[in-house]
Each structure stands twice: as structure tokens, then as C-alpha cells.
C-alpha positions as CSV (number, residue, x, y, z in Angstrom):
1,M,-20.5,-27.0,-20.6
2,V,-22.1,-23.8,-20.7
3,W,-24.3,-23.3,-17.7
4,P,-24.0,-24.0,-14.7
5,A,-20.2,-23.0,-15.3
6,L,-17.3,-25.3,-13.9
7,P,-14.6,-23.2,-13.1
8,G,-11.2,-24.4,-13.8
9,N,-8.6,-25.3,-10.9
10,V,-7.1,-21.7,-10.5
11,A,-10.7,-20.3,-10.2
12,A,-11.9,-23.2,-8.1
13,A,-9.0,-22.4,-5.6
14,A,-10.1,-18.6,-5.8
15,L,-13.7,-19.3,-5.1
16,A,-12.7,-21.9,-2.3
17,L,-10.7,-19.3,-0.5
18,Q,-13.8,-16.7,-1.0
19,F,-16.0,-19.2,0.9
20,Q,-13.6,-19.4,3.8
21,L,-13.2,-15.6,3.9
22,E,-17.2,-15.1,3.9
23,M,-17.2,-17.2,7.0
24,S,-14.3,-16.4,9.1
25,Q,-15.0,-12.4,8.5
26,W,-17.9,-13.1,10.8
27,W,-15.8,-15.0,13.6
28,S,-15.0,-13.6,17.0
29,V,-12.0,-11.8,17.7
30,A,-10.7,-14.6,19.8
31,Q,-11.5,-17.2,17.2
32,L,-9.9,-15.2,14.6
33,A,-6.8,-15.1,16.9
34,Q,-6.6,-18.7,17.8
35,W,-6.3,-19.3,13.9
36,Q,-3.7,-16.8,13.5
37,L,-1.7,-18.2,16.1
38,R,-1.8,-21.6,14.4
39,Q,-0.7,-20.2,11.1
40,L,1.8,-18.3,12.9
41,H,3.6,-21.2,14.4
42,T,4.1,-22.9,11.0
43,V,5.6,-19.9,9.4
44,L,7.8,-19.1,12.7
45,A,8.9,-22.7,12.7
46,H,9.9,-22.4,9.2
47,A,12.0,-19.0,9.9
48,R,13.9,-20.6,12.5
49,E,14.6,-23.8,10.5
50,T,15.6,-21.6,7.3
51,I,16.5,-18.5,8.1
52,P,19.9,-17.8,10.4
53,F,18.6,-14.0,10.9
54,W,15.5,-14.9,12.7
55,R,17.1,-17.9,14.7
56,R,19.5,-15.2,16.2
57,R,16.7,-12.7,16.8
58,F,14.7,-15.6,18.6
59,D,17.4,-16.7,20.6
60,A,18.1,-13.0,21.9
61,A,14.8,-12.3,22.6
62,G,14.4,-15.7,24.8
63,F,11.6,-16.5,22.3
64,D,10.8,-20.2,21.4
65,P,8.7,-20.8,18.5
66,A,8.9,-24.5,18.8
67,T,5.8,-24.4,20.7
68,T,2.5,-22.2,19.8
69,P,3.1,-18.8,21.3
70,D,0.2,-16.6,22.6
71,F,0.6,-13.0,21.9
72,D,2.3,-12.0,25.2
73,A,5.0,-14.5,24.3
74,F,5.5,-13.1,20.5
75,R,5.6,-9.5,21.7
76,L,9.1,-10.5,23.2
77,L,10.3,-10.0,19.8
78,P,11.8,-6.7,19.1
79,L,10.4,-4.7,16.2
80,L,11.7,-5.4,12.5
81,R,12.7,-1.8,11.2
82,R,12.9,-0.9,7.6
83,E,16.6,-0.2,8.5
84,D,16.9,-4.0,9.4
85,M,15.4,-5.3,5.8
86,L,17.8,-2.7,4.3
87,T,21.1,-3.9,5.9
88,S,19.8,-7.6,6.2
89,R,18.2,-8.1,3.1
90,S,20.1,-11.2,1.9
91,E,19.7,-12.8,5.5
92,L,15.9,-12.5,5.6
93,L,15.4,-14.6,2.3
94,S,14.7,-18.3,2.9
95,P,17.0,-20.6,1.0
96,A,14.1,-23.3,1.2
97,V,10.9,-22.1,0.2
98,P,8.2,-24.7,0.0
99,P,8.0,-25.5,-3.7
100,E,4.1,-25.7,-3.6
101,H,4.3,-21.9,-2.8
102,G,5.2,-21.4,-6.3
103,T,7.9,-19.3,-7.8
104,V,9.5,-16.7,-5.7
105,T,9.2,-13.1,-6.7
106,R,11.3,-9.6,-6.1
107,G,10.0,-6.2,-5.7
108,G,11.0,-2.9,-4.2
109,T,8.7,-0.3,-2.4
110,S,8.9,3.4,-3.6
111,G,10.7,4.6,-0.1
112,S,7.4,6.8,0.6
113,T,7.4,5.6,4.4
114,G,11.1,6.5,4.7
115,I,13.7,4.2,3.7
116,P,12.9,1.9,0.4
117,V,13.3,-1.6,0.8
118,T,13.7,-4.8,-1.5
119,Y,11.3,-7.7,-0.6
120,Y,10.3,-11.2,-1.9
121,G,7.3,-13.1,-2.2
122,T,5.9,-16.2,-4.0
123,G,3.0,-17.3,-6.1
124,L,1.2,-18.0,-2.9
125,T,1.4,-14.5,-1.7
126,D,0.1,-13.2,-5.0
127,F,-2.6,-15.3,-4.7
128,F,-3.7,-14.1,-1.5
129,W,-3.1,-10.4,-2.7
130,R,-5.5,-11.4,-5.5
131,A,-8.1,-12.9,-2.8
132,F,-8.5,-9.8,-0.9
133,T,-8.8,-7.6,-3.9
134,L,-11.8,-10.0,-4.6
135,R,-13.0,-10.0,-1.3
136,E,-13.3,-6.2,-1.6
137,H,-15.2,-6.1,-4.7
138,F,-17.8,-8.4,-3.1
139,W,-17.7,-6.5,0.1
140,H,-19.1,-3.4,-2.0
141,R,-21.3,-5.3,-4.0
142,R,-20.1,-4.0,-7.6
143,D,-21.6,-4.6,-10.6
144,F,-18.9,-6.8,-12.7
145,S,-20.4,-5.9,-16.1
146,G,-19.3,-2.1,-15.7
147,K,-16.2,-0.5,-16.8
148,L,-13.4,0.3,-14.5
149,A,-11.1,3.3,-14.9
150,A,-7.8,3.0,-13.4
151,I,-5.3,5.9,-12.8
152,R,-1.9,4.8,-11.5
153,L,1.7,4.5,-11.8
154,K,3.5,1.5,-13.5
155,V,1.0,1.0,-16.2
156,E,0.8,1.8,-20.0
157,N,-2.2,4.0,-21.3
158,G,-4.5,1.6,-23.0
159,E,-7.4,-1.1,-22.2
160,T,-7.7,-4.5,-21.3
161,P,-10.8,-6.7,-21.3
162,G,-10.9,-7.6,-17.8
163,W,-10.5,-5.7,-14.6
164,G,-7.5,-7.6,-13.4
165,P,-5.9,-10.8,-12.5
166,A,-8.2,-11.0,-9.3
167,T,-11.3,-11.1,-11.4
168,D,-10.4,-12.3,-14.6
169,S,-9.7,-15.8,-13.5
170,V,-13.1,-16.1,-11.7
171,L,-15.6,-13.8,-13.2
172,Q,-16.5,-12.1,-16.4
173,T,-16.1,-8.3,-16.0
174,G,-16.3,-5.5,-18.5
175,P,-13.3,-3.4,-19.4
176,C,-10.5,-1.5,-17.6
177,A,-9.3,1.7,-19.1
178,L,-5.6,2.4,-18.0
179,L,-4.1,6.0,-17.5
180,N,-0.7,6.6,-16.2
181,L,-0.7,8.6,-12.9
182,R,1.6,11.5,-14.3
183,T,-0.8,12.5,-17.0
184,D,-1.7,16.1,-16.3
185,I,-5.1,16.5,-14.0
186,D,-7.0,18.3,-17.0
187,D,-5.9,15.8,-19.3
188,Q,-7.2,13.1,-16.8
189,L,-10.5,14.7,-16.5
190,D,-10.9,14.7,-20.3
191,W,-9.9,11.0,-20.5
192,L,-12.6,10.3,-17.8
193,E,-15.1,12.1,-19.5
194,R,-14.3,9.9,-22.8
195,Q,-14.2,6.8,-21.2
196,A,-17.6,7.2,-18.9
197,P,-16.6,4.5,-16.3
198,Q,-18.6,3.1,-13.7
199,Y,-15.8,2.7,-11.3
200,L,-12.6,4.6,-10.9
201,I,-9.5,3.7,-8.7
202,S,-6.8,6.0,-8.4
203,N,-4.4,7.3,-5.6
204,A,-6.1,9.3,-2.7
205,T,-4.6,12.6,-3.3
206,N,-5.1,12.0,-7.1
207,L,-8.7,11.7,-6.5
208,R,-9.2,14.7,-4.5
209,W,-7.3,16.8,-6.8
210,L,-9.6,15.2,-9.8
211,A,-12.8,15.9,-8.0
212,E,-11.8,19.4,-7.2
213,R,-10.9,20.4,-10.7
214,A,-14.1,18.6,-11.9
215,L,-16.1,21.2,-9.5
216,E,-14.1,24.0,-10.9
217,R,-15.0,22.8,-14.6
218,G,-18.4,21.7,-14.0
219,L,-17.5,18.1,-15.3
220,R,-19.8,15.7,-14.1
221,L,-19.5,11.7,-14.6
222,P,-23.0,10.7,-14.6
223,G,-22.5,7.0,-15.0
224,L,-19.9,6.9,-12.2
225,L,-21.1,4.3,-9.2
226,Q,-18.0,4.3,-6.7
227,T,-14.5,5.4,-6.5
228,R,-11.6,3.5,-4.9
229,S,-8.5,5.0,-3.6
230,F,-5.0,3.7,-2.3
231,G,-1.5,5.1,-1.3
232,G,-2.2,7.4,1.0
233,P,-4.6,8.8,3.9
234,V,-8.3,9.7,2.8
235,D,-9.4,12.8,4.9
236,E,-12.9,14.4,5.0
237,R,-12.0,16.8,2.5
238,A,-11.3,14.2,-0.1
239,R,-14.3,12.4,0.5
240,Q,-16.7,15.7,0.6
241,S,-14.8,16.5,-2.8
242,V,-15.8,13.2,-4.3
243,R,-19.3,13.7,-3.1
244,D,-19.8,17.1,-4.1
245,A,-18.2,16.6,-7.7
246,W,-19.8,13.1,-8.7
247,N,-22.4,12.4,-6.0
248,V,-20.5,9.2,-4.9
249,D,-18.4,7.6,-2.1
250,I,-14.7,6.8,-1.6
251,A,-13.8,3.2,-0.7
252,D,-10.4,2.8,0.7
253,L,-7.8,0.3,0.5
254,Y,-5.0,0.2,2.8
255,T,-2.1,-1.9,1.5
256,A,1.6,-2.1,1.5
257,E,3.7,-3.7,-1.2
258,E,5.9,-5.5,1.1
259,V,2.9,-7.3,3.0
260,G,-0.3,-6.9,1.1
261,Y,-3.5,-6.2,2.3
262,I,-3.5,-4.5,6.0
263,A,-7.5,-3.1,5.8
264,L,-10.2,-2.7,3.7
265,Q,-12.9,-0.1,4.5
266,C,-16.2,-1.5,5.8
267,P,-18.8,-1.4,3.4
268,D,-21.6,-0.5,6.0
269,S,-19.5,2.0,8.3
270,D,-16.6,4.4,8.3
271,N,-14.4,1.8,9.7
272,Y,-11.5,-0.3,8.1
273,H,-11.2,-3.9,9.0
274,L,-8.1,-5.5,9.4
275,Q,-7.5,-8.5,7.0
276,A,-6.9,-10.8,10.0
277,E,-6.6,-13.8,7.6
278,N,-3.7,-12.2,6.0
279,L,-1.5,-10.5,8.6
280,I,-1.2,-10.0,12.4
281,T,-1.7,-6.1,12.9
282,E,-0.7,-4.4,16.0
283,I,-1.5,-0.5,16.7
284,L,1.2,0.2,19.4
285,G,1.7,3.2,21.5
286,E,4.9,5.0,22.1
287,D,5.4,2.6,25.4
288,G,5.1,-0.4,23.0
289,R,1.6,-1.5,24.3
290,P,-1.3,-2.2,22.2
291,C,-3.5,1.0,21.7
292,E,-7.1,1.4,23.0
293,A,-9.9,2.3,20.8
294,G,-9.6,6.1,19.8
295,Q,-5.7,6.0,20.4
296,I,-3.2,6.7,17.6
297,G,-0.2,4.3,17.5
298,R,2.2,2.7,15.0
299,V,1.3,0.1,12.3
300,V,3.0,-3.1,13.1
301,V,2.4,-6.3,11.1
302,T,3.5,-9.9,10.7
303,T,3.0,-11.9,7.5
304,L,1.3,-15.1,7.6
305,H,1.7,-16.5,4.3
306,N,5.2,-15.6,3.0
307,F,7.7,-18.4,3.4
308,A,10.2,-16.5,1.1
309,M,10.5,-13.4,3.2
310,P,8.6,-13.7,6.5
311,L,8.5,-10.5,8.4
312,F,7.7,-10.7,12.2
313,R,6.5,-7.6,13.8
314,Y,7.5,-5.1,11.1
315,D,7.3,-1.6,11.7
316,L,5.7,-0.1,8.4
317,G,6.3,3.5,9.5
318,D,2.7,4.3,9.2
319,Y,0.2,5.2,12.1
320,A,-3.3,4.6,12.6
321,E,-6.2,5.4,15.1
322,A,-7.2,2.1,16.7
323,G,-11.0,1.3,16.8
324,A,-13.8,-0.5,18.4
325,A,-16.0,-3.0,17.5
326,C,-17.6,-2.4,14.2
327,P,-21.5,-2.2,14.2
328,C,-21.5,-4.0,11.0
329,G,-21.2,-7.4,13.2
330,R,-17.8,-8.5,11.5
331,G,-15.3,-10.0,14.1
332,L,-12.5,-8.7,11.8
333,P,-10.8,-5.9,14.2
334,A,-11.2,-2.5,13.1
335,I,-9.1,0.6,12.9
336,R,-11.0,3.9,12.7
337,R,-8.9,5.8,10.2
338,V,-5.3,5.7,8.6
339,I,-3.2,8.4,9.4
340,G,-0.5,7.7,6.9
341,R,1.0,10.3,4.5
342,E,-0.4,12.5,2.1
343,R,2.0,12.9,-0.6
344,N,1.7,16.5,-2.5
345,I,0.9,17.0,-6.0
346,L,3.8,18.3,-8.4
347,R,3.2,21.6,-10.0
348,L,4.8,22.7,-13.2
349,P,5.3,26.3,-14.4
350,D,2.6,26.1,-17.3
351,G,0.2,25.4,-14.9
352,R,0.0,21.4,-15.1
353,R,-0.6,19.5,-12.0
354,H,0.5,15.8,-11.7
355,W,1.5,13.1,-9.6
356,P,5.3,13.3,-9.0
357,S,7.5,10.1,-9.7
358,F,10.9,9.6,-9.1
359,P,11.4,5.8,-8.6
360,I,14.4,4.8,-6.3
361,D,15.8,2.5,-9.1
362,K,16.5,5.8,-10.8
363,W,18.2,8.1,-8.4
364,S,19.8,5.0,-6.6
365,S,21.3,3.6,-9.8
366,A,22.4,7.3,-10.6
367,V,24.4,8.0,-7.2
368,P,24.4,4.5,-5.2
369,V,25.8,6.3,-2.2
370,I,22.1,8.0,-1.2
371,R,20.3,6.0,1.2
372,Q,17.1,8.3,1.4
373,L,15.5,11.2,-0.5
374,Q,13.0,13.8,-0.1
375,I,12.3,16.6,-2.8
376,V,10.5,19.9,-1.5
377,Q,9.0,22.2,-4.1
378,K,9.6,25.8,-2.8
379,T,8.0,27.7,-5.7
380,L,7.1,26.8,-9.2
381,L,10.7,26.8,-10.4
382,E,12.6,25.8,-7.5
383,M,13.1,22.5,-5.7
384,H,15.1,21.4,-2.7
385,V,16.4,18.1,-2.4
386,R,17.3,16.5,0.9
387,I,19.3,13.4,0.9
388,V,20.9,11.1,3.7
389,A,24.2,9.9,2.9
390,P,27.5,8.6,4.5
391,R,29.1,11.4,2.9
392,D,28.7,14.5,0.9
393,L,28.1,14.1,-2.7
394,S,30.8,15.2,-5.4
395,A,30.1,17.8,-7.8
396,D,29.3,15.2,-10.5
397,E,27.1,13.2,-8.3
398,A,25.2,16.3,-7.5
399,S,25.1,17.3,-11.3
400,Q,23.9,13.5,-12.2
401,L,21.4,13.5,-9.3
402,I,19.9,16.8,-10.6
403,E,19.8,15.5,-14.0
404,V,17.9,12.2,-13.2
405,L,15.4,14.2,-11.0
406,Q,14.6,16.8,-13.6
407,G,13.9,14.1,-16.4
408,C,11.6,12.2,-13.6
409,L,9.8,15.3,-12.9
410,G,9.4,16.5,-16.5
411,H,10.9,19.9,-16.0
412,P,14.2,21.5,-15.8
413,F,13.5,22.9,-12.2
414,R,16.3,24.7,-10.4
415,M,17.6,22.4,-7.6
416,T,19.6,22.7,-4.5
417,V,21.0,19.3,-2.9
418,E,21.5,19.4,0.8
419,R,22.9,16.2,3.0
420,V,21.0,16.0,6.2
421,G,21.7,13.3,8.9
422,E,17.8,12.3,9.1
423,I,14.8,13.3,7.3
424,G,11.9,14.0,9.8
425,R,8.1,12.9,9.6
426,S,5.6,15.4,8.7
427,G,2.4,16.7,11.0
428,N,0.4,13.6,9.7
429,Y,3.0,11.0,11.3
430,K,4.4,10.1,8.1
431,F,7.6,10.6,5.8
432,E,6.8,12.3,2.8
433,D,9.0,11.6,-0.3
434,F,7.6,14.9,-1.9
435,V,6.5,17.9,-0.1
436,S,4.9,21.1,-1.8
437,E,5.3,24.4,-0.2
438,C,4.1,26.0,-3.4
439,K,1.4,28.2,-2.9
440,D,-1.7,29.0,-5.3
């Protein structure tokens, strides 16, 4: 059968979910909340039955998930902190994941919002991740025959025949060219000029640096239709730099590794739509009450489909500005902007600049006693490393840590190590694991 095409089982399930998402995005806030509560009841019951950590927490809060809760009752639960996930990791994993949810998978966050954590998902949570990726493509009406260039961490340089798992099982797309984010900025630009993509996705800060360097060099990308960003807040400076350099806009994604898609930028306005079919998202003020439109509060999420490690009222460590109803007409709740964190770029003495990468598995394996780490670049030659640990490091441990970090950063920077009681948040409301104080 050539045409009309008949999708296989995986593609049929993906397209069936897209059909439902196409309808639910236009529901009212009340109707979305009604269905969120129905799904929440299911995952709460599973957590109480199979996970002692949640059973104890429910009982302590006087919360009974045996009946469908309303949001007022649900907010009796205290917030789940990253520290809780660190100290109670094994207790948060269900020993009885429904077999139809697929293989249980394990991942770890980078620690960019504070303390790195390990999380677990399933084939089902992966399926939903791909579904919201596909929704974002459809929202922005992309030409799937175009070439996608992706500059990100955890990729090998090369090219794939399709855009990735979200599209490959459903659609035929153009190729995807891959480049590791640690590549020097000028080398990234040379690579982009050779690749001549229609779409470009990269970290938000990296996009800004690319655009600003492209303006300095007068390098245009005439075939580029749109850029996509992730991994940090997108400010007006970044958007304007991209427009000035390439005459295209940024479509921003707000995700977290341990929970999936949180919000997508609206294709018709500057708002971000919370992905209500995936998470219950609260924007809370310091008093714990939901924020009104225009107020800034902490982002607290509840997963609706993760039966391996369900997270209820999980404080991400992010901040966002609550939004009003979006003029596009979608009922999906809106936030006006993600405050988030802007990770600074690493500068090397020879003039190269690239994204700093020092994964937790590198430094925590070298010195397991360290719970949290931040690097501050003082000058082109000097780094100051702040650590949170229950004791001072020995001379050997400090030397081993410095050696690992120098290897990750690609230069033998002079480093001093300081143990502190706490690493505070910056002025943009979020922890930064790399801070550059190096001046131009």
C-alpha cells in the first residue's frame, strides 16, 4: 500500500494521541482541570498502594486519595523538594509499575536548578515526551521536508536521516545534522553555513551567542525559517539578536528532564502554554497561594503519567510569571515568561568560547562526598569552585576534583575550591552551576 498510507501500530498510537491533543487544547480551563483530576486520582491511588514514601506523606498531611480530590484538597500535600528526591530516591520508585507502561528507564539531571537528582520513567513517559514534541512541530506549521540542525550536549557529530524519534515513526522528514554544544562558537557558525538548515535548535544562551557572533561576522543563513531554544530563559536580547542576524524568530521550549514538557511557546502570541495533558503545573507565591496574572512565583509540577516514580507537587526550583488567558483561544493555561536561569558561556584564554559541560557523573564519581557544585569564572585563567559537602575535602580529593573539572572544561585553569554551607540563587531566581564574571 503506497497511498493513502496506513500507519503501523506505533504511528497509529502517536497519531491517535495527536487527534486527542488537537481537541483538548481548545477545552476550557475548567474542562481541562476536570480531566486532570480524573487522571490524578489514578496515579495517586497507584502511589498509595505501591510506594510507602507517598503513603506516609499522604497520611501525615491528612490527605485521602481514595476519592477524587479537588485542587484545594490536593494542596494539603507539602511540596516535594529536590533534597527529598536525593535522600529518598529509592523509596520513590514503585516496585509494581503496570507492565503495559513499558520498560522502566533511569536518568539523571545536570543539577542546573540546584541539586542533581536521579529519576525514573517508563516507555509510556517516553511516548508522551515524543507526543508533545510532535505537537510543537504541528503548532508551528513546520515544513517537514526541511533540514534540521541540532547543536546540543550528549550528541555525536554527524547526520541522521530524520529529525528524531518523535517524527520518524509518523512522518518522512528531511535530515538532521548534529553538532556537540561544546564546539567553539566560530566553528559552530562555520558548520551552520555549510549545513544551510531550514531549522536550528540549540540551548537558549548558545543561540544568542551564535546570533551575536554572526552579526559581527556578517554571516547570514538565508534558508533559515525558524530557531528553537531550550535549556534556559529566552530574553528579549536573545530574540532581537536572532531577528537581527537571520530575520527569524525563536520558538522556545520549557522542559525538565525528570518531568517532560512543561510549556510550549504559543504559535500565535508571546505566551507559553502549560501542557495540561502532561502535568498539573502550579505557579505559587511565597505564601504558597497560586499567583495571579503578572505575578512571579515558583514552578511546582505534578506528573500525570509516570507510574514508576510519580512526583506530586514537585518544586522544580524554577520561577515563572503567571499569565492571563491567551488571545489565541486555547484553553491551555498560560505563563507570560519563564524566569529560569541563564547559564553563562565559558571563555578560553585563546579566545574560543563554548558551552561549559561538567556532568555530575564526572565530579561525583571522583569525589562522592560533594552534594552540590558551582564554578565561577573569575578571569580567562582563574576559576573559583564552590562546593556543598558535609566536610572539607582532603588535599588529594581537592586535587582530583580540579583535575576532573579541568578536563571537562578543556583547559588547565587555575582553580580554588571553597566549601560553603549553601549556594544561593542569582538575581534571575535560579541556581547557576556556571557563572562567568570574566569581562570582555
